[in-house]
C-alpha positions in Angstrom: 0.0 0.0 0.0 1.1 3.6 -0.7 0.1 6.3 1.8 0.7 9.8 0.6 0.6 12.5 3.4 0.0 16.1 2.2 0.1 18.8 4.8 -2.2 21.7 4.1 -0.6 24.8 2.6 0.1 28.0 4.4 -3.0 29.4 6.1 -4.0 32.6 7.8 -3.8 32.9 11.6 -7.0 33.2 13.6 -9.9 31.5 15.2 -11.8 29.3 14.8 -9.0 27.0 13.9 -11.0 24.9 11.4 -12.2 28.0 9.5 -8.7 29.4 8.7 -8.3 29.9 4.9 -5.2 29.7 2.8 -3.0 32.8 2.3 -2.1 33.8 -1.3 1.2 32.1 -0.7 -0.7 29.0 0.4 -2.7 28.9 -2.8 0.6 29.1 -4.8 2.0 26.2 -2.7 -1.1 24.1 -3.2 -1.0 24.7 -6.9 2.6 23.6 -7.3 2.1 20.4 -5.3 -1.1 19.7 -7.1 0.7 19.8 -10.4 3.2 17.3 -9.2 0.7 15.0 -7.6 -1.5 15.1 -10.7 1.4 13.8 -12.8 2.4 11.1 -10.2 -0.7 9.8 -8.5 -2.4 6.8 -10.0 -6.0 7.3 -11.1 -7.1 4.7 -8.6 -5.8 6.8 -5.6 -8.4 7.5 -2.9 -8.2 11.1 -1.7 -9.3 11.8 1.9 -9.3 15.3 3.4 -9.8 16.9 6.8 -13.0 19.0 7.1 -10.9 22.2 7.9 -11.2 25.0 5.4 -7.4 25.1 4.7 -7.3 21.4 3.8 -10.3 21.7 1.6 -8.7 24.7 -0.2 -5.5 22.7 -0.5 -7.1 19.7 -2.1 -9.2 21.8 -4.5 -6.0 22.8 -6.3 -5.7 19.1 -7.4 -9.0 19.1 -9.2 -9.8 15.4 -8.4 -12.7 13.8 -6.5 -12.1 13.6 -2.8 -14.0 12.6 0.4 -14.1 14.8 3.5 -13.3 12.5 6.4 -14.0 13.6 10.1 -11.3 11.3 11.3 -8.7 13.6 9.8 -9.7 16.8 11.7 -7.0 18.7 13.5 -7.8 17.1 16.9 -7.7 13.5 15.7 -4.9 11.0 16.4 -2.5 9.1 14.3 -4.5 5.9 14.9 -7.6 7.7 13.6 -5.8 8.7 10.4 -4.4 5.2 9.8 -7.9 3.7 10.3 -9.4 6.2 7.9 -6.7 5.2 5.3 -7.3 1.5 6.0 -3.6 1.1 6.6 -2.1 -1.3 5.7 -4.9 -3.1 4.0 -6.1 -0.7 1.4 -5.8 -2.1 -2.1 -5.3 1.3 -3.7 -3.0 4.2 -2.8 -4.5 6.7 -0.4 -3.7 10.5 -0.3 -4.4 12.2 3.0 -4.6 16.0 3.3 -4.2 16.8 6.9 -2.5 18.5 9.8 0.4 18.6 12.2 1.3 17.0 14.6 -0.7 14.0 13.3 1.0 13.7 9.9 4.4 13.7 11.5 3.4 11.1 14.1 2.1 8.8 11.3 5.2 9.3 9.2 7.6 8.5 12.0 5.5 5.5 13.1 5.4 4.0 9.6 9.1 4.7 8.9 10.7 4.1 12.3 8.2 1.8 14.0 7.3 4.2 16.7 5.6 7.6 16.9 8.0 10.6 17.2 7.4 14.3 16.9 8.4 14.8 13.3 7.3 17.9 11.5 6.0 17.9 8.0 6.4 21.5 6.6 3.4 23.2 5.3 2.3 22.1 1.8 4.9 19.2 1.8 4.1 15.7 0.6 5.6 12.6 2.2 5.0 9.4 0.1 5.3 6.2 2.2 5.2 2.8 0.5 5.4 -0.8 1.4 7.7 -3.4 0.0 7.0 -7.1 0.2 9.9 -9.5 -0.1 8.8 -13.1 0.6 6.8 -12.9 3.9 8.5 -9.7 5.1 6.8 -6.4 4.6 8.7 -3.1 5.2 7.8 0.5 4.9 10.0 3.0 3.2 10.0 6.7 2.2 9.4 6.9 -1.5 9.4 10.7 -1.9 9.4 14.0 -0.1 8.2 16.9 -2.1 8.2 20.6 -1.2 6.6 23.4 -3.3 9.9 25.3 -3.6 11.3 22.3 -5.5 8.7 22.4 -8.2 8.7 24.8 -11.1 5.2 26.2 -11.7 3.6 24.9 -14.9 0.9 27.6 -15.0 -1.8 24.9 -14.8 -3.1 26.2 -11.5 -2.7 30.0 -11.5 -2.3 31.7 -8.1 -5.4 33.2 -6.6 
């Protein structure tokens, strides 16, 4: 199974937390990452997103169908996220658009075997995959992508 973790792009400060919108920089970040994901995600990828405004605005840049999942809200746990993704049993890749610290806890748990306080930067993608060799399954980090590493294609113009 492939699990792709995408932290929401830069958002405005303020309250309520779940209503914070993306900044103009955040929209640019989301567009760059969306371009990269659109070229690399399989068509069969399930896309699950937190109900927070900033995650919804982030995923909208991708232009694919997605499902809002309450188990991905900012106050939910790593276990909630893994259950929503059906890790490790999903037959198709799963893209999660969510929040810190949950994404960092999930990444560390899957890569190192125990939860640690890792930080995924805003708008970054961490692609975690499984490899099966005989009866041994291991997880590995397939890619880490940051918006500043991607040249803008112009497909998703800044807002």
